[in-house]
N, C-alpha and C positions, 0 to 999 in steps of 0.2 A: 258687793261689799257686805260683810256681816256687822252686826252691832258691836261685837267685841273689837273688831279692827277700827271701826269708827271711833269708839271710845278711846282706844289706845293712841290714835293719831291726835285727838284733841288733848289728851293728857301729856303727850310728848311735846306738843306745841305750847301748852300752857301748864308747865310743871306746878304741881301743888293744887291744881283746880279740882273741885268736886264736880264729877260728871255723871250724868245718867242719860242713857240712850235707850229708846224704845222703837221697835219696828212697828209702826202704826198700822200697816196694812198686812203685815206678815209676808211680804213679797221680797224682802231684802233690798228694796229700793226707795222706800218712803219711811223716813225716820223723824222722830222728835227727840231733841237733845236739850237738856238743861245743864248749863255750865255756870258754876259759881266760883269766883276767885277775887282776891283783893287786888289783883293786877288791873281789874276793870275800874278801879277807883279813879274818878275824874274824867272818864271816857264817856262819850255819848253812846247811846244804844247802837248806832251805826258803826262806830269805832269798835265796840265790843264784838259785834257780829263779824266785822272784817278780820279781827284777830282770830276768831274761831275758823273762818273760812281759810285764812292763811295757813293755819295748822293742818287743814285738810289737803294742802299741797295740790290744789287744782283738780281734785277728784269730783267736785260738784259738776253734774252734767255728763260726767264720764262714767265712773263706777257707781256714783251715787246720784239718783234721780232727783230726790227732793228731801229737804231738811227743814223742819219747823224748829226754830231756835229760840230758846229762852235764856237770857243771860242776867246775872245779878252780881253785885259786889258783895263779897263776904267770904267767910270761911265756914267749913263744916258741912253738915248733912243737908240733903235736899228734902 
């Protein structure tokens, strides 16, 4: 999976979210993603991460080996 596909999946699952994805090893399998959206308001960090994982439609462990995830409540730029 490439970074653009990963970003598109997250954006599709969390419309309006600000998303930044980086390939941390340059191998197409280890990514870091930052996701900011007001939808996370009132959710625990675990709930926020589950929402992102749900957007990835089960690709963790299959097409995507590792994802370092940072989530925040808000709007706008990263």
